[in-house]
N, C-alpha and C positions, 0 to 999 in steps of 0.2 A: 730356908726353899727362898725361892727367888724372886725377883720384883712382878711375876708373871703367874707364880703357885700364889698367889697373898694376892690378886684382884679376881682370880679366877676364886675364890672365900666370902669371898666380897658382895655384900645384894649387889645387885646393878643398878640398883637409886647411888649409889655412892664412886661408881665410874662414871655417870651422867655431868658435866657441866655444866653451869647453875643457869647459864640460859635455856637447857634445853632439858629442866627439872622445875624448871617457868614454864617450856611451853610445853612439858607434859603434865603441870595438874591445873592448866586452864583448857585442857582438851579434856583433863578427866575432870570437872568441874564445870563445863559445858556440856561432857557427855550427859552427865547424875541432872545437872538441870534442863537439859532437853526428856529424856527418858520420864525426869520425876513431872513435866507437865501437862504429858500424854500421861501419864497415870492419875494426874490429879481430876482431870478431863474425864479421862474415863470412870474411876467413885465421882464423880459430880453428875453424869448421866447418872448412871446404872439408878444411883442417890434417888433420880428427881421423877426417871422413866419410869412406867407406871404398867404388870401386865396389864397385857387383857384379858378381860373379862372370862372364866369361863362357864361353859355350859351346867348352870344348874338343873339336878331333877326337884322337878318339881312335884311333892308330895300331896298337891289337889289334885293334879292335871290325870290324865292319862299316858305320859311322855316320861314315865323315869323306870330305869330297870333294877328287877330284880335278881339280885345272888345272890343261890345255895353253894351253902358250905357243905359239902354232905364231909358224916368221920371217912378216912381212912379203913381200909379195911384191914382185920389184921393179917 
C-alpha cells in the first residue's frame, strides 16, 4: 500500500498535529461546558419553578361538572 492509502485508513485524529488536537480538545471541552451549564440551569429552573394551580372542582358548591360514561352499544 502507498502512504496515501494508509493515511486514509487511519482515523482523522491521527492525521492532526498535536497543536490542532489541542485546539479541538479545547473546543470540545468548551462546548460541553457551555451546553452542560445551560442544561444544568434549565433543570434547576424546572425543579424550582411551580406549576400554576389548576382549578379544582369543589363538591360543596354547584360549580362542578358531572361526567357520564355510558356502556358502548353492541
